A tleap script that builds the chain and sets N, CA, C and O, in Angstrom:
source leaprc.protein.ff14SB
mol = sequence {
  NMET THR THR ALA THR ALA ALA ASP GLN VAL
  ILE GLN ALA ALA THR ASP LEU ALA PRO LEU
  ILE ARG GLU TYR ALA ASP GLU ALA GLU GLN
  ASN LEU ARG LEU SER THR PRO VAL VAL ASP
  ALA GLN ASN ASP ALA GLY VAL PHE ARG TYR
  LEU VAL PRO GLN SER LEU GLY GLY GLY GLU
  GLY ASP PRO PRO GLY PHE TYR ARG MET VAL
  GLU GLU LEU GLY ARG VAL ASP GLY SER THR
  GLY TRP CYS GLY TYR ILE GLY SER GLY GLY
  SER PHE ILE GLY PRO ASN LEU SER ASP GLU
  ALA ALA GLN GLN ILE TRP SER ASP PRO ARG
  ALA VAL LEU ALA GLY GLY VAL PHE PRO PHE
  GLN PRO ILE VAL ARG GLU ALA GLY GLY TYR
  CARG
}
set mol.1.N position { 55.302 -45.451 21.344 }
set mol.1.CA position { 55.684 -44.210 21.424 }
set mol.1.C position { 54.805 -43.336 20.655 }
set mol.1.O position { 54.268 -43.575 19.574 }
set mol.2.N position { 54.742 -42.362 21.323 }
set mol.2.CA position { 53.400 -41.542 20.705 }
set mol.2.C position { 54.276 -39.991 20.314 }
set mol.2.O position { 54.634 -39.225 21.208 }
set mol.3.N position { 54.492 -39.759 19.041 }
set mol.3.CA position { 55.226 -38.103 18.746 }
set mol.3.C position { 54.060 -37.214 18.493 }
set mol.3.O position { 53.107 -37.368 17.729 }
set mol.4.N position { 54.441 -35.980 19.540 }
set mol.4.CA position { 54.186 -35.067 19.708 }
set mol.4.C position { 53.597 -34.192 17.952 }
set mol.4.O position { 54.194 -34.129 16.878 }
set mol.5.N position { 52.276 -33.673 18.351 }
set mol.5.CA position { 51.862 -32.686 16.717 }
set mol.5.C position { 52.202 -31.115 17.074 }
set mol.5.O position { 52.485 -30.495 18.100 }
set mol.6.N position { 52.075 -30.891 16.079 }
set mol.6.CA position { 52.644 -29.369 16.716 }
set mol.6.C position { 51.462 -28.293 17.272 }
set mol.6.O position { 51.657 -27.097 17.486 }
set mol.7.N position { 50.494 -28.847 17.409 }
set mol.7.CA position { 49.526 -28.455 18.294 }
set mol.7.C position { 50.012 -28.811 20.054 }
set mol.7.O position { 49.903 -28.204 21.120 }
set mol.8.N position { 50.381 -29.667 19.768 }
set mol.8.CA position { 50.969 -30.401 21.572 }
set mol.8.C position { 52.379 -29.550 22.066 }
set mol.8.O position { 52.641 -29.053 23.161 }
set mol.9.N position { 52.977 -29.584 21.108 }
set mol.9.CA position { 54.605 -29.056 20.863 }
set mol.9.C position { 54.074 -27.327 21.551 }
set mol.9.O position { 54.476 -27.021 22.674 }
set mol.10.N position { 53.373 -26.550 20.926 }
set mol.10.CA position { 52.921 -25.453 20.628 }
set mol.10.C position { 52.347 -24.905 22.054 }
set mol.10.O position { 52.723 -23.979 22.773 }
set mol.11.N position { 51.093 -26.020 22.194 }
set mol.11.CA position { 50.925 -25.208 23.533 }
set mol.11.C position { 51.135 -25.686 24.645 }
set mol.11.O position { 50.476 -25.411 25.648 }
set mol.12.N position { 52.359 -26.688 24.582 }
set mol.12.CA position { 53.342 -26.975 25.837 }
set mol.12.C position { 54.318 -25.773 25.788 }
set mol.12.O position { 54.829 -25.505 26.875 }
set mol.13.N position { 54.622 -25.114 24.895 }
set mol.13.CA position { 55.658 -23.748 24.858 }
set mol.13.C position { 54.495 -22.690 25.267 }
set mol.13.O position { 54.805 -21.605 25.759 }
set mol.14.N position { 53.546 -22.948 25.109 }
set mol.14.CA position { 52.686 -21.888 25.585 }
set mol.14.C position { 52.160 -21.760 27.393 }
set mol.14.O position { 51.701 -20.912 28.158 }
set mol.15.N position { 52.512 -22.957 27.404 }
set mol.15.CA position { 52.368 -22.913 28.998 }
set mol.15.C position { 53.618 -22.914 29.535 }
set mol.15.O position { 53.707 -22.182 30.520 }
set mol.16.N position { 54.641 -23.501 29.217 }
set mol.16.CA position { 56.246 -23.306 29.368 }
set mol.16.C position { 56.249 -21.917 29.746 }
set mol.16.O position { 56.891 -21.673 30.767 }
set mol.17.N position { 55.548 -20.706 29.031 }
set mol.17.CA position { 55.486 -19.346 28.928 }
set mol.17.C position { 55.132 -18.145 30.399 }
set mol.17.O position { 55.512 -17.027 30.746 }
set mol.18.N position { 54.069 -19.346 30.968 }
set mol.18.CA position { 53.444 -18.770 32.041 }
set mol.18.C position { 54.110 -17.724 32.612 }
set mol.18.O position { 53.867 -16.543 32.366 }
set mol.19.N position { 55.223 -18.257 33.624 }
set mol.19.CA position { 56.009 -17.398 34.508 }
set mol.19.C position { 56.753 -16.156 33.900 }
set mol.19.O position { 56.872 -15.042 34.410 }
set mol.20.N position { 57.287 -16.665 32.536 }
set mol.20.CA position { 58.060 -14.709 31.837 }
set mol.20.C position { 56.534 -14.417 31.620 }
set mol.20.O position { 56.429 -13.459 32.387 }
set mol.21.N position { 55.686 -14.536 31.265 }
set mol.21.CA position { 54.141 -13.464 31.148 }
set mol.21.C position { 53.756 -13.189 32.422 }
set mol.21.O position { 53.499 -11.993 32.564 }
set mol.22.N position { 53.657 -13.668 33.133 }
set mol.22.CA position { 53.641 -13.087 34.329 }
set mol.22.C position { 54.490 -11.980 35.227 }
set mol.22.O position { 54.181 -11.079 36.007 }
set mol.23.N position { 56.012 -12.656 34.579 }
set mol.23.CA position { 56.819 -11.497 35.005 }
set mol.23.C position { 56.541 -10.163 34.099 }
set mol.23.O position { 56.718 -9.070 34.636 }
set mol.24.N position { 56.161 -10.220 32.900 }
set mol.24.CA position { 56.099 -9.054 32.915 }
set mol.24.C position { 54.780 -8.311 32.838 }
set mol.24.O position { 54.526 -7.136 32.574 }
set mol.25.N position { 54.012 -9.355 33.150 }
set mol.25.CA position { 52.422 -8.246 32.947 }
set mol.25.C position { 52.613 -6.894 33.535 }
set mol.25.O position { 52.971 -5.953 32.828 }
set mol.26.N position { 52.383 -6.768 34.819 }
set mol.26.CA position { 52.437 -5.084 34.877 }
set mol.26.C position { 52.884 -4.138 34.245 }
set mol.26.O position { 52.275 -3.086 34.049 }
set mol.27.N position { 54.314 -4.479 33.745 }
set mol.27.CA position { 54.991 -3.621 32.577 }
set mol.27.C position { 54.295 -3.650 31.505 }
set mol.27.O position { 54.106 -2.591 30.905 }
set mol.28.N position { 53.776 -4.816 31.037 }
set mol.28.CA position { 52.498 -4.817 29.626 }
set mol.28.C position { 50.922 -3.886 29.988 }
set mol.28.O position { 50.354 -2.969 29.394 }
set mol.29.N position { 50.712 -4.406 30.840 }
set mol.29.CA position { 49.498 -3.008 31.109 }
set mol.29.C position { 49.975 -1.546 31.411 }
set mol.29.O position { 49.362 -0.570 30.979 }
set mol.30.N position { 50.922 -1.468 32.053 }
set mol.30.CA position { 51.544 0.139 32.322 }
set mol.30.C position { 51.995 1.068 30.855 }
set mol.30.O position { 51.958 2.283 30.663 }
set mol.31.N position { 52.509 -0.287 29.769 }
set mol.31.CA position { 52.796 0.513 28.764 }
set mol.31.C position { 51.867 0.049 27.484 }
set mol.31.O position { 52.197 0.375 26.344 }
set mol.32.N position { 50.697 -0.723 27.738 }
set mol.32.CA position { 49.791 -0.956 26.419 }
set mol.32.C position { 49.885 -1.704 25.693 }
set mol.32.O position { 49.207 -1.690 24.666 }
set mol.33.N position { 51.043 -2.920 26.056 }
set mol.33.CA position { 51.676 -3.193 24.837 }
set mol.33.C position { 52.110 -4.489 25.476 }
set mol.33.O position { 52.306 -4.379 26.687 }
set mol.34.N position { 52.295 -5.601 25.006 }
set mol.34.CA position { 53.096 -6.364 25.646 }
set mol.34.C position { 54.731 -6.393 25.696 }
set mol.34.O position { 55.444 -5.917 24.814 }
set mol.35.N position { 55.243 -7.099 27.004 }
set mol.35.CA position { 56.804 -6.325 26.598 }
set mol.35.C position { 57.468 -7.354 25.600 }
set mol.35.O position { 56.919 -8.401 25.255 }
set mol.36.N position { 58.940 -6.858 25.101 }
set mol.36.CA position { 59.381 -7.357 24.019 }
set mol.36.C position { 59.699 -8.492 24.412 }
set mol.36.O position { 59.455 -9.373 23.587 }
set mol.37.N position { 60.488 -9.069 26.059 }
set mol.37.CA position { 60.872 -10.337 25.796 }
set mol.37.C position { 59.481 -11.462 25.640 }
set mol.37.O position { 59.777 -12.581 25.222 }
set mol.38.N position { 58.199 -11.231 25.917 }
set mol.38.CA position { 57.249 -12.017 25.972 }
set mol.38.C position { 56.923 -12.049 24.576 }
set mol.38.O position { 56.864 -13.125 23.983 }
set mol.39.N position { 56.722 -11.033 24.045 }
set mol.39.CA position { 56.495 -11.208 22.499 }
set mol.39.C position { 57.739 -11.995 21.631 }
set mol.39.O position { 57.297 -12.464 20.582 }
set mol.40.N position { 59.109 -12.228 21.823 }
set mol.40.CA position { 60.132 -12.905 21.346 }
set mol.40.C position { 59.993 -14.282 21.908 }
set mol.40.O position { 60.443 -15.299 21.380 }
set mol.41.N position { 59.403 -14.225 22.904 }
set mol.41.CA position { 59.809 -15.792 23.116 }
set mol.41.C position { 58.597 -16.350 23.169 }
set mol.41.O position { 58.532 -17.337 23.901 }
set mol.42.N position { 56.938 -15.805 22.243 }
set mol.42.CA position { 56.101 -16.108 21.525 }
set mol.42.C position { 56.475 -16.804 20.284 }
set mol.42.O position { 55.976 -17.866 19.914 }
set mol.43.N position { 57.447 -16.094 19.625 }
set mol.43.CA position { 58.119 -16.150 18.792 }
set mol.43.C position { 58.801 -17.060 18.223 }
set mol.43.O position { 58.808 -17.493 17.071 }
set mol.44.N position { 59.660 -17.431 19.600 }
set mol.44.CA position { 60.896 -18.386 19.472 }
set mol.44.C position { 60.148 -19.419 19.906 }
set mol.44.O position { 60.792 -20.421 19.593 }
set mol.45.N position { 58.917 -19.825 20.578 }
set mol.45.CA position { 57.744 -20.755 20.852 }
set mol.45.C position { 57.158 -21.626 19.343 }
set mol.45.O position { 56.863 -22.807 19.166 }
set mol.46.N position { 57.161 -20.426 18.411 }
set mol.46.CA position { 56.222 -20.777 17.449 }
set mol.46.C position { 54.903 -20.080 17.377 }
set mol.46.O position { 54.521 -19.688 16.274 }
set mol.47.N position { 54.243 -19.906 18.327 }
set mol.47.CA position { 53.143 -19.086 18.480 }
set mol.47.C position { 52.567 -18.240 17.211 }
set mol.47.O position { 51.374 -18.392 16.945 }
set mol.48.N position { 53.329 -17.385 16.437 }
set mol.48.CA position { 53.021 -16.573 15.354 }
set mol.48.C position { 52.756 -16.963 14.185 }
set mol.48.O position { 52.079 -16.372 13.344 }
set mol.49.N position { 53.715 -18.798 14.031 }
set mol.49.CA position { 53.766 -19.492 12.894 }
set mol.49.C position { 53.347 -20.222 13.133 }
set mol.49.O position { 53.886 -21.130 12.500 }
set mol.50.N position { 52.364 -20.722 13.909 }
set mol.50.CA position { 51.411 -21.606 14.157 }
set mol.50.C position { 50.732 -22.213 13.105 }
set mol.50.O position { 50.923 -23.429 13.093 }
set mol.51.N position { 50.173 -21.897 12.419 }
set mol.51.CA position { 49.416 -21.923 10.951 }
set mol.51.C position { 49.470 -21.580 9.644 }
set mol.51.O position { 48.627 -21.339 8.780 }
set mol.52.N position { 51.137 -21.625 9.713 }
set mol.52.CA position { 52.091 -21.315 8.458 }
set mol.52.C position { 52.259 -22.129 7.722 }
set mol.52.O position { 52.354 -22.853 8.713 }
set mol.53.N position { 52.415 -22.842 6.847 }
set mol.53.CA position { 52.704 -24.263 6.264 }
set mol.53.C position { 54.288 -24.563 6.411 }
set mol.53.O position { 55.110 -23.651 6.318 }
set mol.54.N position { 54.651 -25.891 6.645 }
set mol.54.CA position { 55.873 -26.225 7.106 }
set mol.54.C position { 56.900 -25.675 5.915 }
set mol.54.O position { 57.941 -25.115 6.262 }
set mol.55.N position { 56.637 -25.817 4.732 }
set mol.55.CA position { 57.377 -25.090 3.938 }
set mol.55.C position { 57.895 -23.956 3.742 }
set mol.55.O position { 58.916 -23.781 3.077 }
set mol.56.N position { 57.326 -23.184 4.231 }
set mol.56.CA position { 57.585 -21.341 4.818 }
set mol.56.C position { 58.212 -21.613 6.145 }
set mol.56.O position { 58.924 -20.663 6.471 }
set mol.57.N position { 58.198 -22.556 7.007 }
set mol.57.CA position { 59.293 -22.392 8.110 }
set mol.57.C position { 58.087 -22.696 9.476 }
set mol.57.O position { 58.570 -22.418 10.574 }
set mol.58.N position { 56.659 -23.206 9.519 }
set mol.58.CA position { 55.672 -23.177 10.234 }
set mol.58.C position { 55.599 -24.419 10.630 }
set mol.58.O position { 56.162 -25.434 10.220 }
set mol.59.N position { 54.365 -24.117 12.012 }
set mol.59.CA position { 54.048 -25.470 12.295 }
set mol.59.C position { 53.253 -26.333 11.397 }
set mol.59.O position { 53.225 -27.563 11.395 }
set mol.60.N position { 52.554 -25.438 10.568 }
set mol.60.CA position { 51.269 -26.559 9.701 }
set mol.60.C position { 50.410 -26.927 11.162 }
set mol.60.O position { 50.370 -28.107 11.510 }
set mol.61.N position { 49.748 -25.903 11.972 }
set mol.61.CA position { 48.967 -26.441 12.744 }
set mol.61.C position { 47.584 -26.896 12.056 }
set mol.61.O position { 47.555 -27.370 10.921 }
set mol.62.N position { 46.360 -26.692 12.913 }
set mol.62.CA position { 45.403 -26.884 12.249 }
set mol.62.C position { 44.507 -26.240 13.471 }
set mol.62.O position { 44.981 -25.952 14.570 }
set mol.63.N position { 43.050 -26.054 13.069 }
set mol.63.CA position { 42.694 -24.785 13.660 }
set mol.63.C position { 42.117 -25.025 15.208 }
set mol.63.O position { 42.008 -24.036 15.934 }
set mol.64.N position { 41.757 -26.317 15.699 }
set mol.64.CA position { 41.788 -27.033 17.114 }
set mol.64.C position { 42.471 -26.332 17.669 }
set mol.64.O position { 42.174 -25.381 18.392 }
set mol.65.N position { 44.179 -27.025 17.179 }
set mol.65.CA position { 44.911 -26.374 17.952 }
set mol.65.C position { 45.366 -25.117 18.186 }
set mol.65.O position { 45.790 -24.486 19.155 }
set mol.66.N position { 45.109 -24.876 16.731 }
set mol.66.CA position { 45.028 -23.066 17.268 }
set mol.66.C position { 44.869 -22.733 18.583 }
set mol.66.O position { 45.612 -22.259 19.442 }
set mol.67.N position { 43.320 -23.219 18.530 }
set mol.67.CA position { 42.318 -21.957 19.409 }
set mol.67.C position { 42.836 -22.826 21.185 }
set mol.67.O position { 42.491 -22.363 22.272 }
set mol.68.N position { 43.615 -23.990 21.022 }
set mol.68.CA position { 43.676 -24.403 22.487 }
set mol.68.C position { 45.185 -23.526 22.477 }
set mol.68.O position { 45.149 -22.848 23.504 }
set mol.69.N position { 46.047 -23.348 21.997 }
set mol.69.CA position { 47.029 -22.464 21.773 }
set mol.69.C position { 46.611 -21.123 22.175 }
set mol.69.O position { 47.031 -20.528 23.167 }
set mol.70.N position { 46.079 -20.853 21.653 }
set mol.70.CA position { 45.647 -19.185 22.003 }
set mol.70.C position { 45.112 -19.503 23.603 }
set mol.70.O position { 45.766 -19.155 24.586 }
set mol.71.N position { 43.970 -20.133 23.672 }
set mol.71.CA position { 43.446 -20.389 25.051 }
set mol.71.C position { 44.501 -20.719 26.067 }
set mol.71.O position { 44.253 -20.097 27.100 }
set mol.72.N position { 45.573 -21.449 26.176 }
set mol.72.CA position { 46.657 -21.705 27.045 }
set mol.72.C position { 46.839 -20.326 27.494 }
set mol.72.O position { 46.620 -19.841 28.604 }
set mol.73.N position { 47.467 -19.561 25.975 }
set mol.73.CA position { 47.889 -18.125 26.670 }
set mol.73.C position { 47.185 -17.113 27.309 }
set mol.73.O position { 47.652 -16.087 27.803 }
set mol.74.N position { 45.720 -17.573 27.250 }
set mol.74.CA position { 44.451 -16.270 27.462 }
set mol.74.C position { 44.506 -16.592 29.022 }
set mol.74.O position { 44.445 -15.757 29.925 }
set mol.75.N position { 44.637 -18.015 29.160 }
set mol.75.CA position { 44.345 -18.403 30.435 }
set mol.75.C position { 45.503 -17.724 31.258 }
set mol.75.O position { 45.115 -17.222 32.313 }
set mol.76.N position { 46.644 -17.626 31.027 }
set mol.76.CA position { 48.045 -16.621 31.585 }
set mol.76.C position { 47.330 -15.385 31.886 }
set mol.76.O position { 47.049 -14.880 32.973 }
set mol.77.N position { 47.094 -15.004 30.686 }
set mol.77.CA position { 47.246 -13.409 30.544 }
set mol.77.C position { 46.025 -12.920 29.351 }
set mol.77.O position { 46.482 -12.918 28.208 }
set mol.78.N position { 44.801 -12.580 29.440 }
set mol.78.CA position { 44.085 -12.437 28.344 }
set mol.78.C position { 44.627 -11.501 27.484 }
set mol.78.O position { 43.923 -11.463 26.475 }
set mol.79.N position { 45.837 -10.489 27.393 }
set mol.79.CA position { 46.293 -9.972 26.528 }
set mol.79.C position { 47.094 -10.503 25.976 }
set mol.79.O position { 47.471 -10.108 24.873 }
set mol.80.N position { 47.621 -11.608 26.601 }
set mol.80.CA position { 48.735 -12.076 25.904 }
set mol.80.C position { 47.989 -13.335 24.852 }
set mol.80.O position { 48.510 -13.705 23.801 }
set mol.81.N position { 46.976 -13.751 25.273 }
set mol.81.CA position { 46.495 -14.681 24.197 }
set mol.81.C position { 46.027 -14.048 23.196 }
set mol.81.O position { 46.041 -14.548 22.071 }
set mol.82.N position { 45.429 -12.583 23.502 }
set mol.82.CA position { 45.002 -12.058 22.434 }
set mol.82.C position { 45.638 -11.801 21.338 }
set mol.82.O position { 45.322 -11.963 20.160 }
set mol.83.N position { 46.789 -11.285 21.956 }
set mol.83.CA position { 47.669 -10.877 20.763 }
set mol.83.C position { 48.640 -12.457 20.104 }
set mol.83.O position { 49.101 -12.595 18.971 }
set mol.84.N position { 48.695 -13.389 21.189 }
set mol.84.CA position { 49.098 -14.677 20.086 }
set mol.84.C position { 47.630 -14.625 19.432 }
set mol.84.O position { 47.931 -14.624 18.238 }
set mol.85.N position { 46.340 -14.584 19.477 }
set mol.85.CA position { 45.436 -15.043 18.456 }
set mol.85.C position { 45.504 -14.045 17.010 }
set mol.85.O position { 45.074 -14.428 15.922 }
set mol.86.N position { 46.064 -12.850 17.228 }
set mol.86.CA position { 46.166 -11.987 16.008 }
set mol.86.C position { 47.501 -11.798 15.188 }
set mol.86.O position { 47.690 -11.479 14.014 }
set mol.87.N position { 48.592 -12.190 16.503 }
set mol.87.CA position { 49.644 -12.534 15.599 }
set mol.87.C position { 49.869 -13.818 15.312 }
set mol.87.O position { 51.008 -14.286 15.348 }
set mol.88.N position { 48.911 -14.457 15.028 }
set mol.88.CA position { 48.691 -15.424 14.633 }
set mol.88.C position { 47.172 -15.940 13.527 }
set mol.88.O position { 47.244 -16.921 12.787 }
set mol.89.N position { 46.434 -15.428 13.589 }
set mol.89.CA position { 45.213 -15.996 13.187 }
set mol.89.C position { 45.114 -15.213 11.888 }
set mol.89.O position { 44.074 -15.267 11.231 }
set mol.90.N position { 46.225 -14.438 11.467 }
set mol.90.CA position { 46.063 -13.772 9.993 }
set mol.90.C position { 46.628 -15.079 9.085 }
set mol.90.O position { 46.586 -15.083 7.855 }
set mol.91.N position { 47.147 -16.155 9.877 }
set mol.91.CA position { 47.917 -17.014 8.524 }
set mol.91.C position { 47.209 -17.657 7.979 }
set mol.91.O position { 47.591 -18.371 7.052 }
set mol.92.N position { 45.476 -17.590 8.532 }
set mol.92.CA position { 44.778 -18.100 7.523 }
set mol.92.C position { 44.513 -18.042 5.904 }
set mol.92.O position { 44.126 -18.843 5.053 }
set mol.93.N position { 44.853 -16.922 5.925 }
set mol.93.CA position { 44.970 -16.422 4.537 }
set mol.93.C position { 46.041 -17.307 3.772 }
set mol.93.O position { 45.843 -17.345 2.558 }
set mol.94.N position { 46.944 -17.903 4.150 }
set mol.94.CA position { 48.070 -18.426 3.486 }
set mol.94.C position { 47.667 -18.870 2.594 }
set mol.94.O position { 48.239 -18.519 1.562 }
set mol.95.N position { 46.377 -19.968 2.424 }
set mol.95.CA position { 45.803 -20.917 1.432 }
set mol.95.C position { 45.825 -20.161 0.219 }
set mol.95.O position { 46.313 -20.520 -0.852 }
set mol.96.N position { 45.060 -18.718 0.572 }
set mol.96.CA position { 44.180 -17.927 -0.555 }
set mol.96.C position { 45.614 -16.659 -1.442 }
set mol.96.O position { 45.467 -15.805 -2.316 }
set mol.97.N position { 47.187 -17.235 -0.487 }
set mol.97.CA position { 47.839 -16.055 -1.313 }
set mol.97.C position { 49.305 -17.186 -2.763 }
set mol.97.O position { 49.523 -18.381 -2.961 }
set mol.98.N position { 49.696 -16.288 -3.168 }
set mol.98.CA position { 50.019 -16.814 -4.501 }
set mol.98.C position { 51.149 -17.467 -3.713 }
set mol.98.O position { 51.300 -17.313 -2.501 }
set mol.99.N position { 51.974 -18.249 -4.542 }
set mol.99.CA position { 53.302 -19.096 -3.927 }
set mol.99.C position { 53.820 -17.470 -3.190 }
set mol.99.O position { 53.693 -17.096 -2.024 }
set mol.100.N position { 54.520 -16.633 -4.564 }
set mol.100.CA position { 55.266 -15.748 -4.684 }
set mol.100.C position { 54.702 -14.844 -3.343 }
set mol.100.O position { 55.618 -14.516 -2.588 }
set mol.101.N position { 53.797 -14.545 -3.069 }
set mol.101.CA position { 53.005 -13.135 -1.986 }
set mol.101.C position { 53.308 -14.735 -0.947 }
set mol.101.O position { 54.524 -14.795 -1.132 }
set mol.102.N position { 53.064 -15.694 -0.245 }
set mol.102.CA position { 53.372 -16.270 0.811 }
set mol.102.C position { 54.723 -16.180 1.592 }
set mol.102.O position { 54.971 -16.049 2.791 }
set mol.103.N position { 55.580 -16.310 0.374 }
set mol.103.CA position { 57.413 -16.672 -0.084 }
set mol.103.C position { 57.920 -15.243 1.038 }
set mol.103.O position { 58.588 -15.271 2.072 }
set mol.104.N position { 57.258 -14.045 0.290 }
set mol.104.CA position { 57.393 -12.489 0.351 }
set mol.104.C position { 57.063 -12.503 2.102 }
set mol.104.O position { 57.929 -12.181 2.915 }
set mol.105.N position { 55.773 -12.900 2.469 }
set mol.105.CA position { 55.328 -12.318 4.166 }
set mol.105.C position { 56.390 -13.518 4.676 }
set mol.105.O position { 57.490 -13.020 4.909 }
set mol.106.N position { 56.354 -14.809 4.884 }
set mol.106.CA position { 57.232 -15.680 5.807 }
set mol.106.C position { 58.488 -15.951 5.230 }
set mol.106.O position { 58.859 -17.074 5.571 }
set mol.107.N position { 59.241 -15.417 4.542 }
set mol.107.CA position { 60.753 -15.631 3.952 }
set mol.107.C position { 61.474 -14.863 5.690 }
set mol.107.O position { 62.426 -15.418 6.239 }
set mol.108.N position { 61.009 -13.968 6.116 }
set mol.108.CA position { 61.527 -13.392 7.646 }
set mol.108.C position { 61.406 -14.633 8.282 }
set mol.108.O position { 60.266 -15.003 8.002 }
set mol.109.N position { 62.092 -15.729 9.181 }
set mol.109.CA position { 61.479 -15.967 10.401 }
set mol.109.C position { 61.121 -15.020 11.488 }
set mol.109.O position { 60.737 -15.403 12.593 }
set mol.110.N position { 61.244 -13.897 11.182 }
set mol.110.CA position { 60.579 -13.171 12.916 }
set mol.110.C position { 59.220 -12.487 12.204 }
set mol.110.O position { 58.531 -11.903 13.041 }
set mol.111.N position { 58.755 -12.441 11.011 }
set mol.111.CA position { 57.620 -12.002 10.668 }
set mol.111.C position { 56.362 -12.367 11.135 }
set mol.111.O position { 56.071 -13.532 11.403 }
set mol.112.N position { 55.523 -11.322 11.256 }
set mol.112.CA position { 54.508 -11.794 12.063 }
set mol.112.C position { 53.033 -11.269 10.584 }
set mol.112.O position { 53.116 -10.396 9.721 }
set mol.113.N position { 51.840 -12.273 10.887 }
set mol.113.CA position { 51.469 -11.441 9.820 }
set mol.113.C position { 49.713 -11.548 10.664 }
set mol.113.O position { 48.947 -12.510 10.722 }
set mol.114.N position { 49.561 -10.080 11.238 }
set mol.114.CA position { 48.431 -10.254 12.188 }
set mol.114.C position { 46.869 -9.887 11.520 }
set mol.114.O position { 46.519 -8.992 10.751 }
set mol.115.N position { 46.342 -10.660 11.977 }
set mol.115.CA position { 44.701 -10.437 11.455 }
set mol.115.C position { 43.572 -11.331 12.628 }
set mol.115.O position { 43.832 -11.833 13.721 }
set mol.116.N position { 42.517 -11.274 12.006 }
set mol.116.CA position { 41.639 -11.922 12.920 }
set mol.116.C position { 40.946 -13.081 11.855 }
set mol.116.O position { 40.977 -13.035 10.625 }
set mol.117.N position { 40.289 -14.171 12.750 }
set mol.117.CA position { 39.495 -14.947 11.655 }
set mol.117.C position { 37.624 -14.481 12.010 }
set mol.117.O position { 36.979 -14.722 13.030 }
set mol.118.N position { 37.414 -14.144 11.414 }
set mol.118.CA position { 36.083 -13.869 11.272 }
set mol.118.C position { 34.821 -14.556 10.229 }
set mol.118.O position { 35.090 -14.736 9.041 }
set mol.119.N position { 33.636 -14.865 10.696 }
set mol.119.CA position { 32.416 -15.534 9.452 }
set mol.119.C position { 32.449 -14.590 8.716 }
set mol.119.O position { 32.619 -13.401 8.984 }
set mol.120.N position { 32.214 -15.317 7.323 }
set mol.120.CA position { 32.310 -14.803 6.121 }
set mol.120.C position { 30.097 -14.270 6.464 }
set mol.120.O position { 29.109 -14.673 7.077 }
set mol.121.N position { 30.648 -12.908 5.309 }
set mol.121.CA position { 29.366 -12.186 5.698 }
set mol.121.C position { 28.831 -12.236 4.362 }
set mol.121.O position { 29.551 -12.481 3.394 }
set mol.122.N position { 27.709 -12.033 4.280 }
set mol.122.CA position { 26.939 -12.180 2.740 }
set mol.122.C position { 27.159 -10.595 1.656 }
set mol.122.O position { 26.365 -9.702 1.952 }
set mol.123.N position { 27.717 -10.413 1.005 }
set mol.123.CA position { 27.952 -9.615 0.160 }
set mol.123.C position { 26.696 -9.022 -0.702 }
set mol.123.O position { 26.202 -9.756 -1.557 }
set mol.124.N position { 26.058 -7.440 -0.455 }
set mol.124.CA position { 24.742 -7.762 -0.648 }
set mol.124.C position { 25.038 -6.391 -1.783 }
set mol.124.O position { 25.602 -5.387 -1.349 }
set mol.125.N position { 24.734 -6.449 -2.798 }
set mol.125.CA position { 25.134 -5.274 -3.646 }
set mol.125.C position { 24.094 -4.070 -3.671 }
set mol.125.O position { 22.879 -4.257 -3.616 }
set mol.126.N position { 24.626 -2.949 -3.751 }
set mol.126.CA position { 23.732 -1.739 -3.577 }
set mol.126.C position { 23.888 -0.534 -4.423 }
set mol.126.O position { 24.961 -0.566 -5.026 }
set mol.127.N position { 23.355 0.252 -4.607 }
set mol.127.CA position { 23.476 1.398 -5.888 }
set mol.127.C position { 24.963 1.852 -5.832 }
set mol.127.O position { 25.261 2.609 -4.909 }
set mol.128.N position { 25.675 1.576 -6.479 }
set mol.128.CA position { 27.235 2.534 -6.379 }
set mol.128.C position { 28.185 1.239 -6.173 }
set mol.128.O position { 29.398 1.315 -6.366 }
set mol.129.N position { 27.544 0.045 -5.766 }
set mol.129.CA position { 28.822 -0.748 -5.186 }
set mol.129.C position { 28.311 -2.222 -4.265 }
set mol.129.O position { 27.507 -3.092 -4.600 }
set mol.130.N position { 29.047 -2.101 -3.127 }
set mol.130.CA position { 28.412 -3.596 -2.332 }
set mol.130.C position { 28.876 -2.819 -1.370 }
set mol.130.O position { 29.645 -1.858 -1.383 }
set mol.131.N position { 27.954 -3.703 -0.027 }
set mol.131.CA position { 28.216 -3.933 0.956 }
set mol.131.C position { 28.522 -4.956 1.717 }
set mol.131.O position { 28.784 -4.784 2.908 }
savepdb mol mol.pdb
quit
């Protein structure tokens, strides 16, 4: 018997959200933001907490599963996939936070830490500072 991983579970949840995402797609397009029922459903499905450690109420997922989840959401609607990425990608900073800061951010089960994952860039020292 195979146990579903956090990735499998949240990817299945993203797949299951497809009818709801489609139902609200026109409204989201008109309002220039995702509809509240879609955001709530993503939150309930664990999309925004996929990368958060289990000790903080998250899925403790891995990067490959994260990208598969975003891909599944984006397959239904690009904007929903983008918001899933931004709304969960900020969790990549978790290992760099103090325990106190992490608890403060993720103690609310509906908290979303938005951000993106970008390749590291070199820091160049210049007159008066860094670039």
